[in-house]
C-alpha positions in Angstrom: -8.5 40.2 260.2 -10.4 41.8 263.1 -12.1 45.1 263.5 -9.5 46.5 265.6 -6.7 45.5 263.2 -8.7 47.1 260.0 -9.0 50.3 262.1 -5.2 50.2 263.1 -4.0 49.5 259.6 -5.9 52.1 257.7 -3.9 55.6 257.1 -4.8 58.6 258.6 -7.0 60.8 256.4 -6.5 64.5 255.8 -9.2 66.7 254.1 -6.2 68.7 252.4 -4.3 65.9 251.1 -4.8 63.0 248.7 -5.6 59.7 250.4 -2.9 57.2 250.9 -5.4 54.3 250.2 -7.4 53.9 247.1 -11.1 53.2 247.1 -10.6 49.8 246.1 -8.0 48.6 248.5 -10.5 50.0 251.3 -13.1 48.0 250.0 -11.1 44.9 249.8 -9.8 45.4 253.3 -13.3 45.7 254.6 -14.5 42.8 252.6 -11.7 40.7 254.5 -12.4 42.2 258.1 -16.3 42.8 258.2 -19.3 40.7 257.5 -20.8 40.9 254.0 -23.5 43.2 255.0 -21.1 45.8 256.7 -18.5 45.4 254.0 -21.4 46.2 251.3 -22.4 49.1 253.7 -19.0 50.7 253.5 -18.7 50.1 249.9 -21.9 52.0 249.2 -20.8 54.9 251.4 -17.2 55.2 249.7 -18.5 54.8 246.3 -21.5 57.0 246.8 -23.8 54.5 245.0 -27.4 55.1 245.6 -28.4 51.3 245.8 -31.0 50.9 248.2 -29.9 49.6 251.6 -31.3 49.0 255.0 -28.2 49.3 256.9 -28.2 51.8 259.6 -24.9 53.3 258.8 -25.8 53.8 255.2 -29.1 55.3 256.1 -27.3 57.5 258.7 -24.7 58.7 256.2 -27.5 59.4 253.5 -29.7 61.3 255.9 -26.7 63.6 256.7 -26.0 64.0 253.0 -29.5 65.0 252.3 -29.7 67.4 255.3 -26.6 69.1 254.0 -27.9 69.2 250.4 -31.2 70.4 251.7 -29.7 73.3 253.6 -27.6 74.1 250.5 -30.5 74.2 248.5 -32.5 76.4 250.9 -29.6 78.9 250.9 -29.4 79.0 247.3 -33.2 79.6 246.7 -33.2 82.2 249.5 -30.3 83.9 247.6 -32.7 84.0 244.4 -35.4 85.4 246.6 -37.5 82.2 246.2 -39.9 80.8 248.9 -38.0 78.4 251.2 -40.7 77.5 253.7 -41.4 74.2 252.2 -38.8 71.7 253.9 -38.3 68.4 252.3 -39.2 65.3 254.7 -35.6 63.9 254.7 -34.1 67.2 255.8 -36.8 68.0 258.3 -34.5 66.4 261.1 -31.4 68.3 259.9 -29.0 68.8 263.0 -28.9 72.5 263.7 -25.2 72.6 263.7 -25.2 71.4 259.9 -27.6 74.0 258.9 -25.6 76.7 260.8 -22.4 75.2 259.5 -23.8 75.5 255.8 -25.0 79.1 256.4 -21.5 79.8 257.8 -19.8 78.4 254.7 -22.2 80.6 252.2 -21.4 83.7 254.2 -17.7 83.2 254.7 -16.9 82.5 250.9 -18.0 84.5 248.0 -15.8 82.8 245.6 -17.4 79.4 244.3 -14.5 77.3 244.7 -13.9 78.3 248.4 -17.5 77.8 249.0 -17.3 74.5 247.8 -14.2 73.8 249.8 -16.2 75.1 253.0 -19.1 72.9 252.2 -16.8 70.0 251.8 -15.4 70.6 255.3 -18.9 70.5 256.6 -19.3 67.1 255.1 -16.1 66.2 256.8 -17.2 67.4 260.0 -20.6 65.3 259.6 -18.5 62.3 258.8 -16.5 62.9 262.0 -19.7 63.4 264.0 -21.0 60.1 262.6 -18.0 58.2 263.9 -19.0 58.9 267.3 -16.7 58.7 270.5 -15.5 55.1 270.5 -12.2 54.8 268.6 -12.9 50.8 268.1 -16.6 51.2 267.2 -17.8 49.8 263.7 -19.1 53.2 262.8 -15.5 54.3 262.5 -15.3 52.4 259.6 -18.4 54.1 257.9 -17.1 57.4 258.9 -13.8 56.6 257.2 -15.6 55.4 254.1 -17.3 58.8 253.9 -14.1 60.8 254.7 -12.4 58.6 252.1 -15.1 59.4 249.2 -14.7 63.2 250.2 -10.9 63.1 250.2 -10.9 61.2 246.8 -13.2 63.7 245.3 -10.9 66.6 246.3 -7.8 65.0 244.9 -9.6 64.5 241.8 -10.5 68.4 241.3 -8.0 70.0 238.8 -8.1 73.6 238.1 -6.8 73.0 234.6 -9.4 70.5 233.8 -12.1 72.6 235.5 -11.0 75.8 233.3 -11.3 73.6 230.2 -14.7 72.1 231.0 -15.9 75.8 231.6 -14.3 76.9 228.3 -16.1 74.0 226.4 -19.7 74.8 228.2 -19.6 78.4 227.4 -21.2 79.5 223.9 -18.5 80.2 221.4 -18.3 84.0 220.4 -17.7 84.8 216.7 -15.3 87.9 216.3 
């Protein structure tokens, strides 16, 4: 299978709907169409594994995630009045648009769930930016892996389960 065929055969992803392809099916398709190194890189991205990698796409995605997480951390520290002048080295090269997008997500959403949705859209935009402009470039596969991970995570969220977990985490009050 060629890269073009793989790209054409993958279903479109939507940030607001459950993906039509599972992670395992995506990894299997990558293994049949890509080199072992590239298939492993796609698998690391889609599964969010912290396994060390020198692959440029994995390093790029991890840099973007670290930049977003660093911007979120700085924003949360600032809300608490803590000092935010120390910038971790992995986020010092954070694209300005990412920092502004994280700031906008915090400013637009007071509700924690709405804020998480806005931050997920920031990550989605970072994945789309990573893809570049060439629709047949190999980076499209790695960006797809990142978006598939985000869409799968979002589809796994359930308000009922979240409420049950919150209830279990809160201290019990005796009457």
